[in-house]
N, CA, C and O atoms as CSV, one atom per row, in Angstrom:
chain,resi,resn,atom,element,x,y,z
A,1,GLY,N,N,68.208,115.558,71.207
A,1,GLY,CA,C,69.606,115.655,71.277
A,1,GLY,C,C,70.198,114.522,72.069
A,1,GLY,O,O,69.389,113.772,72.615
A,2,LYS,N,N,71.511,114.273,72.221
A,2,LYS,CA,C,72.140,113.380,73.107
A,2,LYS,C,C,72.477,113.966,74.273
A,2,LYS,O,O,72.975,115.090,74.340
A,3,ASP,N,N,72.180,113.116,75.409
A,3,ASP,CA,C,72.477,113.434,76.860
A,3,ASP,C,C,73.935,113.234,77.048
A,3,ASP,O,O,74.428,112.107,76.992
A,4,THR,N,N,74.664,114.345,77.280
A,4,THR,CA,C,75.817,114.244,77.660
A,4,THR,C,C,76.342,114.602,78.935
A,4,THR,O,O,77.501,114.956,79.154
A,5,GLY,N,N,75.306,114.475,79.863
A,5,GLY,CA,C,75.540,114.889,81.423
A,5,GLY,C,C,76.426,113.870,81.997
A,5,GLY,O,O,76.936,112.969,81.331
A,6,GLN,N,N,76.593,114.049,83.281
A,6,GLN,CA,C,77.594,113.189,84.086
A,6,GLN,C,C,76.982,111.712,84.168
A,6,GLN,O,O,77.682,110.703,84.091
A,7,LEU,N,N,75.708,111.706,84.318
A,7,LEU,CA,C,75.151,110.299,84.467
A,7,LEU,C,C,74.820,109.528,83.057
A,7,LEU,O,O,74.334,108.398,83.014
A,8,ALA,N,N,75.117,110.218,82.055
A,8,ALA,CA,C,74.633,109.776,80.665
A,8,ALA,C,C,75.193,108.407,80.361
A,8,ALA,O,O,74.546,107.604,79.689
A,9,GLY,N,N,76.321,108.146,80.822
A,9,GLY,CA,C,77.089,106.918,80.821
A,9,GLY,C,C,76.906,105.830,81.759
A,9,GLY,O,O,77.631,104.837,81.821
A,10,ALA,N,N,75.773,106.100,82.573
A,10,ALA,CA,C,75.523,105.191,83.875
A,10,ALA,C,C,75.111,103.914,83.405
A,10,ALA,O,O,74.109,103.804,82.699
A,11,GLY,N,N,75.808,102.940,83.743
A,11,GLY,CA,C,75.415,101.593,83.446
A,11,GLY,C,C,76.270,101.308,81.941
A,11,GLY,O,O,76.197,100.181,81.450
A,12,ALA,N,N,76.891,102.141,81.408
A,12,ALA,CA,C,77.628,102.037,80.287
A,12,ALA,C,C,78.536,100.740,80.202
A,12,ALA,O,O,78.634,100.081,79.167
A,13,LYS,N,N,79.093,100.478,81.209
A,13,LYS,CA,C,80.071,99.397,81.221
A,13,LYS,C,C,79.884,98.539,82.454
A,13,LYS,O,O,79.886,99.122,83.538
A,14,LYS,N,N,79.720,97.205,82.422
A,14,LYS,CA,C,79.610,96.450,83.501
A,14,LYS,C,C,80.965,95.912,84.094
A,14,LYS,O,O,81.827,95.498,83.318
A,15,ALA,N,N,81.153,95.910,85.353
A,15,ALA,CA,C,82.510,95.438,85.647
A,15,ALA,C,C,82.814,94.036,85.508
A,15,ALA,O,O,81.913,93.243,85.777
A,16,GLU,N,N,83.940,93.597,85.132
A,16,GLU,CA,C,84.083,92.164,84.640
A,16,GLU,C,C,85.473,91.843,85.255
A,16,GLU,O,O,86.236,92.741,85.610
A,17,GLY,N,N,85.773,90.500,85.368
A,17,GLY,CA,C,87.101,90.023,85.799
A,17,GLY,C,C,87.428,90.181,86.960
A,17,GLY,O,O,86.592,90.532,87.794
A,18,THR,N,N,88.786,89.947,87.298
A,18,THR,CA,C,89.140,90.033,88.882
A,18,THR,C,C,90.784,90.677,88.832
A,18,THR,O,O,91.819,90.270,88.303
A,19,ALA,N,N,90.456,91.829,89.626
A,19,ALA,CA,C,91.785,92.677,89.960
A,19,ALA,C,C,92.808,91.725,90.865
A,19,ALA,O,O,92.361,91.097,91.824
A,20,VAL,N,N,94.036,91.671,90.538
A,20,VAL,CA,C,94.815,90.961,91.319
A,20,VAL,C,C,95.954,91.821,92.062
A,20,VAL,O,O,96.653,92.567,91.377
A,21,GLU,N,N,96.131,91.742,93.303
A,21,GLU,CA,C,97.352,92.432,94.054
A,21,GLU,C,C,98.571,91.843,93.532
A,21,GLU,O,O,98.766,90.645,93.330
A,22,LYS,N,N,99.536,93.004,93.293
A,22,LYS,CA,C,100.779,92.786,92.672
A,22,LYS,C,C,101.830,93.389,93.572
A,22,LYS,O,O,101.716,94.609,93.687
A,23,ASP,N,N,102.789,92.856,94.214
A,23,ASP,CA,C,103.839,93.658,94.925
A,23,ASP,C,C,103.204,94.414,96.125
A,23,ASP,O,O,103.830,95.338,96.643
A,24,GLY,N,N,102.088,94.081,96.539
A,24,GLY,CA,C,101.636,94.783,97.679
A,24,GLY,C,C,100.632,95.876,97.360
A,24,GLY,O,O,100.203,96.600,98.258
A,25,THR,N,N,100.264,96.005,96.139
A,25,THR,CA,C,99.317,97.108,95.592
A,25,THR,C,C,98.195,96.344,94.830
A,25,THR,O,O,98.379,95.470,93.983
A,26,LEU,N,N,97.062,96.798,95.253
A,26,LEU,CA,C,95.844,96.124,94.487
A,26,LEU,C,C,95.202,97.187,93.673
A,26,LEU,O,O,94.606,98.010,94.367
A,27,ALA,N,N,95.160,97.397,92.408
A,27,ALA,CA,C,94.636,98.454,91.664
A,27,ALA,C,C,93.229,98.084,91.156
A,27,ALA,O,O,93.003,97.129,90.413
A,28,ILE,N,N,92.314,98.933,91.631
A,28,ILE,CA,C,90.827,98.696,91.179
A,28,ILE,C,C,90.334,100.051,90.395
A,28,ILE,O,O,89.654,100.892,90.983
A,29,PRO,N,N,90.714,100.197,89.073
A,29,PRO,CA,C,90.393,101.681,88.610
A,29,PRO,C,C,88.937,101.669,88.383
A,29,PRO,O,O,88.293,100.624,88.292
A,30,VAL,N,N,88.373,102.986,88.281
A,30,VAL,CA,C,86.971,103.294,87.729
A,30,VAL,C,C,86.931,103.060,86.372
A,30,VAL,O,O,87.915,103.344,85.690
A,31,ALA,N,N,85.870,102.550,85.843
A,31,ALA,CA,C,85.557,102.499,84.336
A,31,ALA,C,C,85.490,103.734,83.743
A,31,ALA,O,O,85.224,104.758,84.372
A,32,ASP,N,N,85.741,103.689,82.437
A,32,ASP,CA,C,85.741,105.120,81.730
A,32,ASP,C,C,84.357,105.857,81.572
A,32,ASP,O,O,84.262,107.020,81.183
A,33,ALA,N,N,83.166,104.954,81.959
A,33,ALA,CA,C,81.786,105.800,81.946
A,33,ALA,C,C,81.160,104.887,82.872
A,33,ALA,O,O,81.468,103.709,83.054
A,34,GLY,N,N,80.059,105.692,83.556
A,34,GLY,CA,C,79.089,104.941,84.341
A,34,GLY,C,C,79.447,104.640,85.832
A,34,GLY,O,O,80.573,104.841,86.287
A,35,LEU,N,N,78.522,104.200,86.472
A,35,LEU,CA,C,78.919,103.940,88.094
A,35,LEU,C,C,79.522,102.365,88.005
A,35,LEU,O,O,78.843,101.374,88.275
A,36,ALA,N,N,80.791,102.335,87.615
A,36,ALA,CA,C,81.326,100.852,87.665
A,36,ALA,C,C,82.718,101.089,87.830
A,36,ALA,O,O,83.227,102.138,87.436
A,37,TYR,N,N,83.509,99.997,88.503
A,37,TYR,CA,C,84.773,99.748,88.437
A,37,TYR,C,C,85.046,99.023,87.145
A,37,TYR,O,O,84.148,98.626,86.404
A,38,VAL,N,N,86.395,98.865,86.904
A,38,VAL,CA,C,86.742,98.071,85.711
A,38,VAL,C,C,86.494,96.586,86.097
A,38,VAL,O,O,85.953,95.804,85.314
A,39,PHE,N,N,86.907,96.237,87.321
A,39,PHE,CA,C,86.781,94.637,87.938
A,39,PHE,C,C,85.671,94.584,88.636
A,39,PHE,O,O,85.243,95.549,89.270
A,40,ALA,N,N,85.086,93.410,88.579
A,40,ALA,CA,C,84.026,92.945,89.595
A,40,ALA,C,C,84.412,92.286,90.708
A,40,ALA,O,O,83.577,92.107,91.594
A,41,ASP,N,N,85.579,91.867,90.841
A,41,ASP,CA,C,85.974,91.323,92.124
A,41,ASP,C,C,87.395,91.437,92.326
A,41,ASP,O,O,88.005,91.833,91.333
A,42,ALA,N,N,88.178,91.159,93.495
A,42,ALA,CA,C,89.522,91.270,93.629
A,42,ALA,C,C,90.212,90.097,94.396
A,42,ALA,O,O,89.511,89.302,95.023
A,43,THR,N,N,91.452,89.983,94.363
A,43,THR,CA,C,92.081,88.946,95.381
A,43,THR,C,C,93.325,89.728,95.739
A,43,THR,O,O,93.821,90.546,94.964
A,44,ALA,N,N,93.827,89.444,96.970
A,44,ALA,CA,C,95.075,89.760,97.590
A,44,ALA,C,C,95.593,89.040,98.519
A,44,ALA,O,O,94.814,88.324,99.148
A,45,ASN,N,N,96.744,89.022,98.800
A,45,ASN,CA,C,97.428,88.289,99.940
A,45,ASN,C,C,97.398,89.183,101.100
A,45,ASN,O,O,97.360,90.413,101.055
A,46,ALA,N,N,97.421,88.350,102.276
A,46,ALA,CA,C,97.149,88.904,103.713
A,46,ALA,C,C,98.334,89.789,103.998
A,46,ALA,O,O,99.398,89.581,103.417
A,47,GLY,N,N,98.193,90.797,104.892
A,47,GLY,CA,C,99.249,91.706,105.223
A,47,GLY,C,C,98.911,93.227,104.754
A,47,GLY,O,O,97.757,93.561,104.486
A,48,SER,N,N,99.952,94.066,104.681
A,48,SER,CA,C,99.737,95.350,104.532
A,48,SER,C,C,99.345,95.382,102.908
A,48,SER,O,O,99.990,94.627,102.181
A,49,VAL,N,N,98.427,96.132,102.375
A,49,VAL,CA,C,98.186,96.166,101.138
A,49,VAL,C,C,97.663,97.643,100.703
A,49,VAL,O,O,96.654,98.111,101.230
A,50,LYS,N,N,98.325,98.285,99.814
A,50,LYS,CA,C,97.790,99.580,99.279
A,50,LYS,C,C,96.734,99.361,98.029
A,50,LYS,O,O,96.905,98.851,96.921
A,51,ILE,N,N,95.560,99.959,98.660
A,51,ILE,CA,C,94.580,99.818,97.705
A,51,ILE,C,C,94.402,101.076,96.892
A,51,ILE,O,O,94.420,102.166,97.463
A,52,GLU,N,N,94.232,100.981,95.586
A,52,GLU,CA,C,94.134,102.307,94.828
A,52,GLU,C,C,93.282,102.179,93.560
A,52,GLU,O,O,93.131,101.185,92.850
A,53,SER,N,N,92.747,103.439,93.429
A,53,SER,CA,C,91.598,103.417,92.191
A,53,SER,C,C,91.712,104.686,91.459
A,53,SER,O,O,91.283,105.762,91.877
A,54,LYS,N,N,92.320,104.494,90.334
A,54,LYS,CA,C,92.351,105.828,89.489
A,54,LYS,C,C,91.095,106.055,88.832
A,54,LYS,O,O,90.539,105.096,88.297
A,55,ASN,N,N,90.529,107.293,88.797
A,55,ASN,CA,C,89.405,107.428,88.069
A,55,ASN,C,C,89.576,108.646,87.092
A,55,ASN,O,O,89.984,109.782,87.335
A,56,PRO,N,N,89.102,108.026,85.798
A,56,PRO,CA,C,89.141,109.004,84.733
A,56,PRO,C,C,88.058,109.855,84.390
A,56,PRO,O,O,88.158,110.692,83.493
A,57,GLN,N,N,86.888,109.659,85.151
A,57,GLN,CA,C,85.795,110.439,84.943
A,57,GLN,C,C,85.796,111.784,85.593
A,57,GLN,O,O,86.570,112.053,86.512
A,58,SER,N,N,84.824,112.722,85.056
A,58,SER,CA,C,84.695,114.034,85.793
A,58,SER,C,C,83.851,113.879,86.995
A,58,SER,O,O,83.800,114.759,87.854
A,59,LEU,N,N,83.216,112.820,87.067
A,59,LEU,CA,C,82.369,112.708,88.303
A,59,LEU,C,C,83.297,112.061,89.331
A,59,LEU,O,O,84.172,111.256,89.012
A,60,GLY,N,N,83.053,112.464,90.597
A,60,GLY,CA,C,83.847,112.186,91.853
A,60,GLY,C,C,83.701,110.641,92.198
A,60,GLY,O,O,82.572,110.151,92.187
A,61,HIS,N,N,84.634,109.981,92.456
A,61,HIS,CA,C,84.785,108.568,92.951
A,61,HIS,C,C,85.820,108.327,94.015
A,61,HIS,O,O,86.799,109.061,94.152
A,62,ASP,N,N,85.561,107.227,94.798
A,62,ASP,CA,C,86.727,106.688,95.627
A,62,ASP,C,C,86.652,105.278,95.774
A,62,ASP,O,O,85.782,104.602,95.225
A,63,ILE,N,N,87.564,104.808,96.519
A,63,ILE,CA,C,87.562,103.292,96.975
A,63,ILE,C,C,87.590,103.203,98.293
A,63,ILE,O,O,88.265,103.939,99.012
A,64,ALA,N,N,86.702,102.104,98.761
A,64,ALA,CA,C,86.648,102.056,100.175
A,64,ALA,C,C,86.621,100.480,100.359
A,64,ALA,O,O,86.293,99.753,99.421
A,65,ILE,N,N,86.958,100.010,101.529
A,65,ILE,CA,C,86.579,98.516,101.721
A,65,ILE,C,C,86.054,98.358,103.343
A,65,ILE,O,O,86.271,99.140,104.269
A,66,GLU,N,N,85.320,97.124,103.363
A,66,GLU,CA,C,84.758,96.904,104.793
A,66,GLU,C,C,84.722,95.556,104.899
A,66,GLU,O,O,84.663,94.852,103.890
A,67,GLY,N,N,84.756,95.034,106.170
A,67,GLY,CA,C,84.956,93.550,106.268
A,67,GLY,C,C,85.974,93.217,107.348
A,67,GLY,O,O,86.883,94.009,107.595
A,68,ASN,N,N,85.835,92.010,108.027
A,68,ASN,CA,C,86.901,91.738,109.121
A,68,ASN,C,C,87.571,92.735,110.008
A,68,ASN,O,O,88.765,92.764,110.308
A,69,GLY,N,N,86.475,93.671,110.439
A,69,GLY,CA,C,87.151,94.608,111.340
A,69,GLY,C,C,87.735,95.913,110.451
A,69,GLY,O,O,88.113,96.909,111.069
A,70,VAL,N,N,87.793,95.881,109.103
A,70,VAL,CA,C,88.350,96.911,108.415
A,70,VAL,C,C,87.320,97.862,107.855
A,70,VAL,O,O,86.369,97.415,107.214
A,71,ASN,N,N,87.458,99.051,108.053
A,71,ASN,CA,C,86.367,99.996,107.326
A,71,ASN,C,C,87.320,101.220,107.056
A,71,ASN,O,O,87.538,102.042,107.946
A,72,GLN,N,N,87.868,101.318,105.838
A,72,GLN,CA,C,88.850,102.337,105.361
A,72,GLN,C,C,88.486,103.060,104.003
A,72,GLN,O,O,87.965,102.335,103.155
A,73,LYS,N,N,88.644,104.106,103.748
A,73,LYS,CA,C,88.498,104.537,102.222
A,73,LYS,C,C,89.509,105.566,102.050
A,73,LYS,O,O,90.082,106.104,102.997
A,74,GLY,N,N,89.757,105.881,100.599
A,74,GLY,CA,C,90.547,106.895,100.156
A,74,GLY,C,C,89.664,108.243,99.832
A,74,GLY,O,O,88.445,108.285,99.996
A,75,GLU,N,N,90.443,109.316,99.356
A,75,GLU,CA,C,89.541,110.463,99.370
A,75,GLU,C,C,88.842,110.542,97.869
A,75,GLU,O,O,89.277,109.899,96.913
A,76,THR,N,N,87.998,111.190,97.821
A,76,THR,CA,C,87.204,111.134,96.505
A,76,THR,C,C,88.076,111.938,95.566
A,76,THR,O,O,88.571,112.988,95.973
A,77,VAL,N,N,88.288,111.520,94.364
A,77,VAL,CA,C,88.998,112.113,93.193
A,77,VAL,C,C,88.294,112.282,92.047
A,77,VAL,O,O,87.194,111.737,91.961
A,78,THR,N,N,88.774,113.024,91.025
A,78,THR,CA,C,88.050,113.349,89.635
A,78,THR,C,C,89.147,113.370,88.616
A,78,THR,O,O,90.308,113.533,88.991
A,79,ALA,N,N,88.854,113.218,87.365
A,79,ALA,CA,C,89.666,113.586,86.203
A,79,ALA,C,C,91.077,113.057,86.357
A,79,ALA,O,O,91.996,113.872,86.273
A,80,GLY,N,N,91.372,111.668,86.592
A,80,GLY,CA,C,92.664,111.070,86.466
A,80,GLY,C,C,93.196,111.098,87.862
A,80,GLY,O,O,94.323,110.621,87.993
A,81,GLY,N,N,92.674,111.511,88.806
A,81,GLY,CA,C,93.209,111.268,90.336
A,81,GLY,C,C,93.069,109.988,90.767
A,81,GLY,O,O,92.279,109.203,90.241
A,82,THR,N,N,93.863,109.682,91.797
A,82,THR,CA,C,93.837,108.286,92.492
A,82,THR,C,C,93.474,108.252,93.725
A,82,THR,O,O,94.168,108.835,94.558
A,83,SER,N,N,92.403,107.618,94.075
A,83,SER,CA,C,92.084,107.260,95.619
A,83,SER,C,C,92.820,106.384,95.985
A,83,SER,O,O,93.106,105.494,95.184
A,84,GLU,N,N,93.291,106.372,97.156
A,84,GLU,CA,C,94.183,105.249,97.807
A,84,GLU,C,C,94.373,105.359,99.179
A,84,GLU,O,O,94.278,106.452,99.738
A,85,PHE,N,N,94.665,104.206,99.849
A,85,PHE,CA,C,95.001,104.105,101.339
A,85,PHE,C,C,95.424,102.677,101.417
A,85,PHE,O,O,95.103,101.805,100.611
A,86,THR,N,N,96.259,102.511,102.584
A,86,THR,CA,C,96.967,101.220,102.894
A,86,THR,C,C,96.118,100.579,104.044
A,86,THR,O,O,95.814,101.330,104.971
A,87,ALA,N,N,95.715,99.322,104.087
A,87,ALA,CA,C,95.172,98.523,104.969
A,87,ALA,C,C,95.801,97.230,105.428
A,87,ALA,O,O,96.397,96.541,104.600
A,88,ASP,N,N,95.726,96.914,106.476
A,88,ASP,CA,C,96.463,95.469,107.018
A,88,ASP,C,C,95.084,94.584,106.937
A,88,ASP,O,O,94.035,94.821,107.536
A,89,LEU,N,N,95.335,93.610,106.130
A,89,LEU,CA,C,94.311,92.688,105.805
A,89,LEU,C,C,94.440,91.344,106.109
A,89,LEU,O,O,95.417,90.739,105.669
A,90,LYS,N,N,93.625,90.785,106.780
A,90,LYS,CA,C,93.483,89.451,107.297
A,90,LYS,C,C,92.866,88.488,106.230
A,90,LYS,O,O,92.143,88.915,105.329
A,91,PRO,N,N,93.192,87.148,106.377
A,91,PRO,CA,C,92.578,86.273,105.383
A,91,PRO,C,C,91.010,86.194,105.551
A,91,PRO,O,O,90.515,86.082,106.673
A,92,GLY,N,N,90.249,86.255,104.419
A,92,GLY,CA,C,88.836,86.440,104.563
A,92,GLY,C,C,88.100,87.135,103.380
A,92,GLY,O,O,88.665,87.386,102.315
A,93,GLU,N,N,86.911,87.401,103.620
A,93,GLU,CA,C,85.974,88.217,102.650
A,93,GLU,C,C,85.938,89.500,102.723
A,93,GLU,O,O,85.701,89.791,103.895
A,94,TYR,N,N,86.077,90.656,101.925
A,94,TYR,CA,C,85.852,91.821,102.329
A,94,TYR,C,C,85.006,92.361,101.041
A,94,TYR,O,O,84.870,91.717,100.002
A,95,THR,N,N,84.526,93.506,101.262
A,95,THR,CA,C,83.627,94.235,100.234
A,95,THR,C,C,84.476,95.541,99.848
A,95,THR,O,O,85.005,96.224,100.726
A,96,PHE,N,N,84.580,95.865,98.408
A,96,PHE,CA,C,85.063,97.122,98.019
A,96,PHE,C,C,84.093,97.810,97.443
A,96,PHE,O,O,83.219,97.233,96.796
A,97,PHE,N,N,84.119,99.210,97.611
A,97,PHE,CA,C,83.050,99.986,97.026
A,97,PHE,C,C,83.397,101.336,96.848
A,97,PHE,O,O,84.436,101.768,97.349
A,98,CYS,N,N,82.522,102.167,96.083
A,98,CYS,CA,C,82.749,103.662,96.129
A,98,CYS,C,C,81.799,104.252,97.269
A,98,CYS,O,O,80.604,103.962,97.218
A,99,SER,N,N,82.218,104.965,98.168
A,99,SER,CA,C,81.439,105.608,99.381
A,99,SER,C,C,80.672,106.806,98.927
A,99,SER,O,O,79.885,107.299,99.734
A,100,VAL,N,N,80.790,107.319,97.785
A,100,VAL,CA,C,80.060,108.519,97.248
A,100,VAL,C,C,78.600,108.119,97.355
A,100,VAL,O,O,78.212,107.071,96.838
A,101,PRO,N,N,77.780,108.935,98.017
A,101,PRO,CA,C,76.302,108.503,98.160
A,101,PRO,C,C,75.619,108.056,96.741
A,101,PRO,O,O,75.739,108.669,95.679
A,102,GLY,N,N,74.932,106.943,96.942
A,102,GLY,CA,C,74.261,106.483,95.588
A,102,GLY,C,C,75.237,105.578,94.782
A,102,GLY,O,O,74.721,104.686,94.109
A,103,HIS,N,N,76.503,105.700,94.777
A,103,HIS,CA,C,77.255,104.985,93.788
A,103,HIS,C,C,77.420,103.539,94.155
A,103,HIS,O,O,77.325,102.709,93.251
A,104,ARG,N,N,77.678,103.114,95.493
A,104,ARG,CA,C,77.397,101.584,95.842
A,104,ARG,C,C,76.040,100.940,95.531
A,104,ARG,O,O,75.898,99.758,95.218
A,105,GLU,N,N,75.106,101.800,95.645
A,105,GLU,CA,C,73.717,101.209,95.115
A,105,GLU,C,C,73.711,101.191,93.829
A,105,GLU,O,O,72.912,100.422,93.296
A,106,GLY,N,N,74.538,101.972,93.028
A,106,GLY,CA,C,74.367,102.008,91.465
A,106,GLY,C,C,75.049,100.930,90.876
A,106,GLY,O,O,74.735,100.527,89.756
A,107,GLY,N,N,76.242,100.272,91.743
A,107,GLY,CA,C,76.623,99.245,91.106
A,107,GLY,C,C,78.259,99.293,91.340
A,107,GLY,O,O,78.940,98.404,90.828
A,108,MET,N,N,78.809,100.213,92.024
A,108,MET,CA,C,80.202,100.405,92.387
A,108,MET,C,C,80.326,99.656,93.583
A,108,MET,O,O,80.332,100.262,94.655
A,109,VAL,N,N,80.432,98.334,93.547
A,109,VAL,CA,C,80.789,97.388,94.595
A,109,VAL,C,C,81.284,96.040,94.197
A,109,VAL,O,O,80.909,95.688,93.079
A,110,GLY,N,N,81.974,95.273,94.795
A,110,GLY,CA,C,82.527,94.090,94.450
A,110,GLY,C,C,83.004,93.341,95.758
A,110,GLY,O,O,82.915,93.820,96.888
A,111,LYS,N,N,83.434,92.314,95.503
A,111,LYS,CA,C,84.022,91.279,96.434
A,111,LYS,C,C,85.525,91.097,96.504
A,111,LYS,O,O,86.128,90.770,95.482
A,112,LEU,N,N,86.199,91.299,97.701
A,112,LEU,CA,C,87.580,91.274,97.710
A,112,LEU,C,C,87.903,90.087,98.595
A,112,LEU,O,O,87.511,90.035,99.761
A,113,THR,N,N,88.673,89.072,97.984
A,113,THR,CA,C,89.077,87.807,98.874
A,113,THR,C,C,90.532,87.999,99.189
A,113,THR,O,O,91.360,88.264,98.318
A,114,VAL,N,N,90.774,87.877,100.270
A,114,VAL,CA,C,92.370,87.776,100.893
A,114,VAL,C,C,92.634,86.329,101.363
A,114,VAL,O,O,91.915,85.674,102.118
A,115,LYS,N,N,93.766,85.952,100.798
A,115,LYS,CA,C,94.179,84.567,101.084
A,115,LYS,C,C,95.631,84.629,102.140
A,115,LYS,O,O,96.165,83.587,102.517
């Protein structure tokens, strides 16, 4: 039979491209399946940025960032929910990731460059 469990789609889609902050909001959605975001990396302007990640999966995910003295995350959400928070970002390099145990290691991680 076909595996239809929650991890059946793990690795189903690899993150590609760059999420770009628009009007103070940086959207980094979760992929439709697997341990992946839609985008592999992201860029934003310095200042107050709302970081959000819509999750279409039944498996819980969140969005978190760390680097340059910032360590923040949104709540874990499922089935169309949006994990979000606002951070004051300085120019430099950050890492965005899913803080659910095992997900970052599974590939839900990328680089955020702030200008």
